[in-house]
Structures are given as C-alpha cells and as structure tokens.
N, C-alpha and C positions, 0 to 999 in steps of 0.2 A: 531564609532565602534558599532556594533550591540549588543543590550542587550542579555546576555545569555538566558534569559527567552524566547526570540523569537525563538532561535534555539531549545531549549527544547520543546517549544510548537509545532514547526513544526515536530519534531521527534515523539511526542505524536500523532499528527494527522496522521503521516505515518504508525505507527505500532500498535496503540491501537484503535483509533476511529477517522475517518476523519470528522464526522459530529456532534461531541460532542459539546454541549453548556457548555463551561468551567465554566461560572458563576453559572449555575444551578448545575453542577457537584460539584463544591467547596462547595456551600451552603448545598446541600444534603449530600455530603460526610462528612462534619464536624458533621452534625447532626447524621448520621448513625454511625460515629466513636464513639460518646458518647453512643449510644444505644448498640453497640457491647461491649464496656467496661463494661456497667452495666448489660446487660442480656445475652450476648454471641451471636456469629454469627448465631447460629441455630434458633434464634428467628426472624430473618429477612425473609421477603417473598423472593421468587425466583427473582422477579424483583429488589428488594432492594439489594439483594446479588450481582446481576450483576452490578448494579450501584456502589456499594461499592468496588467491585473488580476493576472496571475502575478507581475509585478514588485512590485506592492503587497503581495502575500502574502509575498514574500521580505522586504520591509521590515518587515512585522509580526513575522515570526519571528526576525529578527536584530536585537537591540537596538542602536540608534544607528547602524545601517548607512547610512542616508541622510547623516547628518553626516559619517561616515567617508569616504564616496564623494566628497563635495563638497570635503573638505579634504585628500585624499590625492593623492600623485603617481601617475603612470601605473604605475610599478613597484610601488607599494604596492597599487594596485587589482588588478594581475595576481596578486600574492601572495595577496590575499583570494579571488580567483576560484579559485585552486588549492585553498584550504582549504574553500571552499563547494561544490566540485564534487559534484553529486548522485551521481556514480558511486561515491563512497565508501559511500553507503548500500547500493547494489547489491552491492558487494564484501563488505561486512560481513555482509549478509543471506545471501549465498552460503555464506560460511564457517560461519555458525552453524546454517544450516537444512539443510545437506546430509545430515548423519547423522540428523537428526530425521525427514526425509521418509521414509527407509527404514523407520523404525518405524511411521509413519502408514500406509504402503501395504501393509505386511505383514499379511495376514489375522490377526485376533485368534485366539490360541491355537495358531498355527502357527509352526514354526521358519523362520528365514530361509534358504530354499532358492533357488538362482539362478532356477529356472524360474517361481517364484511371482511375484516382483516384475516380471520381464520381461513376462509375459503381462498382469499387472495394470496396469502402466504403459501398455501398448498400449491397454487399455480406457479409461484415464483421458485419454490424449492423442488418442484417435480424434476426428476432427471431428464436431460435431453434425450429425445427419442421416444419418450412416453407422453401420454396426454392425461392431465389431471382430471379432465372432464369425463374420462372413461371410468365408469364405476368399478370395473374389475381392477384396473390399475390402482385406483384410490384405495380399494379394500385391501389389496396386497401390500401397499405401502403402510397402511394403518396397522395391519396385523404383523408386519415384519416378514411376511412371506417373500416380499421383494426387498432384498437388502441392497442399499445404495452405497457403493464404494466411494472413496474420496475423489477418485479420478473420473467418476461419472458426474459431469458438471451439470449444475442446475440451470433451469431455463432463464433465470434472472440475469445470466451473463449475456444473453442474446437480445438484440433489439426486437421489440414486439413479442418477446418470449417465444420466438419461433426458431427452431433448429432445422437447418437445411441439410438433409442427409447426403445430398450430392455435392454440396459445397460447405463443409463444416466451418470455414472461415467467415461465411456470410453472416454479418451482424454480430460476430463474436466480440465481446468486451465493448460493445457500443451502447449497452442499455443505460437508460437515464438514471437508474438507481446508482450505478457505478460512478456516474458523473457527480451525483449529489454527495456520495461518500467521499470522493476525492476532494471536492470543494470544502466539505465540512471539516476535513482533517488538515488539508494542506494550505488552504487560504484562510477561511474562517467559517463558522456555522452560518453567519448571516449572508455569506456569499452564495449560498445554495440558491436563494431566490433573487439575488441581485448581483450586479458586477461589484467585485470587491473594491473598497476604497484603497487608495495608495498608502494611506496612513496606517492601515491595519498590518500588524506584525504576525502574519500567518507563517506556518512552517516553510512554505515555498519562498517567502520573502527573506526570512531569517537565514536560510541556507543557500540563497542565491540560485534557486532552481529555475532553469530556463527551458527545460524540456520535460515532457511527461515521464514520470516514473510510476510503475505499477505497484501500488501499496495495497495488496489484496487482503492484508490482515484485517481491514475494516469490515470485511464481509463476514468473517468468522473469527472475531477478535479474541474471544476469551476461552476457547476450547483447547485443552492440552493435547499433546500428541498421542496420549493413550486413550483418548475418547473414541470408543468404538462406534458411536452413533453417527456422528458427523465426519469423523476422520479428517479433521481440519488440516493437519499438517500435510497429509497426502494430497488433499485438494490444492493447497497452496503450492506445494512442490511441483505438482503435475502441470500447473499453469506456467510456473517459472521455466520448467524444462521445455515447454513449447516455445516460449518467448526467446529462449537461448539456443534453440535448435538451428544450426547453420542451414539446414534444408528449408527452413521457413523464413529466411532472412528478408525476402521480398515482401511477404505478407506482414511480417512484424514491422518492417519499415513503414508500410502504408498505415498500419494501425497506430504507431507512435506519431506519425505525421498528422493523423486525424485527431488524436488527443491533444497534440500541441496546438492545433488550429482551434479546437473547441474550448480548451481549458486554459492553456498557458498564454497564448498570444494575446487574448483580450485583457488578461491581467497585466501583462507587461506593457501593453498599449496604454492602459489606464494609468499605471505608475509613471511612465515616461511623460505622458501629456499633462498629468497633474503637476509634476515637477516643473515642466515648461511653463505652465500657467502661473505657478507660484513664483517662478523667477521673473516673469513679466510684471506680476503684481508688485513684487518687491522693488523692481527697477522703477516702476511708476511712482511708488511711495518715496523712493530716494530722490527722484527728480522733483517731486512736489516739495520735498523738504529743502531742496536747494533754492 
C-alpha cells in the first residue's frame, strides 16, 4: 500500500509547486514560522513571504505535518522528505501522459504516420512570435542558432496556436491540449473524451478541488532544472509569476473563471446530480420494500 505522504506530495507538486525542493522548504519554513511568531509576518522579505506561503500550503495539504515535524528526529524528517518529493508527481505524470499526447496531437481522422506528429509538434513547440512554417525559422531552431529560453512560451499555450502581439493575453492558456492534460491528471484519463463519472476518484475529487488550479508540470513533466534545452523550471516559474502578478489580477480572474466554467463546473454538476439521482433511486427502493 502506498504511503499517504506520497499521494499528498504528488498533489502538492500538482497544485502548488512542481519544482520545489521539499527539504529546503521544510528547513526554511520551520525557521520562518518561528520568526513570524516572534516578530510578525510583515517583517519578512517578499521572497521569504513567498516561501513561507508555500510552506503553509504544504502544511494544509498534509494532515498533521506540523506536529510530525516538531516531534520527529532528523532521520525521520529526511524519510518524510523523500516521500513528499514533488518529483514523484512529475514522474507519474510522464508515465501516464506519454501515450495520450500522441493521440492528442494526431490530426482527427488520420492514421499515426511518423511525419505527421513530427511536423505538428514543431508547430506546437515553436516559440510565440515565430512561425514554424517559415523555413528560415525552422532551420535556425534545428541548428540551434535560435536558442529558445524557458520564458519564451510555445504556441501550444495559445488557442489556435496564434500569438497576438498587440494583446498577449488573447487566447493564452486556452488551448485544447491544456484542457486534455488537466482532465487527464485531475479527473481521470477517460474524462478527456467524455464527462467524468461521479464515481471516479480523480485528484480533483479526492482533494475537494472546486476551482481551477494551474498544474503546468504536465506539459514539461520530467525535465530537471539543469536541463539547458527546454529550461523547464524557468518556463514553469515564468507562468506562475504572471498568474501571481498583482497588475494582471483582472486578466487572471477572467482566465480562472473560464477554466472553472470549462473544466470544474461540469464535473461538479455531474457529481451533484448523480448523487441526487442515486438518492431518489434509493428512496424508491425503500418505498417498494415497505
């Protein structure tokens, strides 16, 4: 049987921070917790506040973690760190999503022929502001002459793979592939093509998620922070920074509202109505038994 800490650690990696060093977070978090108790939260630097907030999120996700940390030996804390490592979430997602992505990128009604996905993935991964159809751009990307940094976002983040230079928010994080990835990880793989059944125990159901959370790790799930080719952590962090930017609060609110409408609300409706139908059926059976 899987240790509950592994499951909680995966969920933390999905919804809070996919590249977090849990050991560092716990060590610094305990220290910051003492400073906050003595001098107050307002005395922390902006960077420390962010880390402390992440630490508090971990404490909320893992039941009784604070008590365990305070009463455990150093060896026991190290064991907990290994179980809580967010890298487990990335590894699990990689295994489960690899085959599914092939189906998502293969054009509808066409067979899986090698040249179709290869050209199509080039379009998806092409950095915004460039055109994959441009032979010069394609050659520079192939040769490495054009280096793509992690904060140069790929076109698959935008609806219809179209980047609007005058309105960068237009279509951002609305692409259908992101919806597929979210459903695959947070509800169930089968929910990608159909409305999830209320009986399915997806991550969203298990953790009582009622609003959309951006789990971007599913897009670049297995690359470590020292990978210079895809620069996955920089990509991930740059999007989080945009979503947490106070100056973008209106656009972010609209984006989350859109995700809630598309992903979360239909799932909640399904669950609530299935429970209602089940209750009526049980009542009818009871009346018949009388």
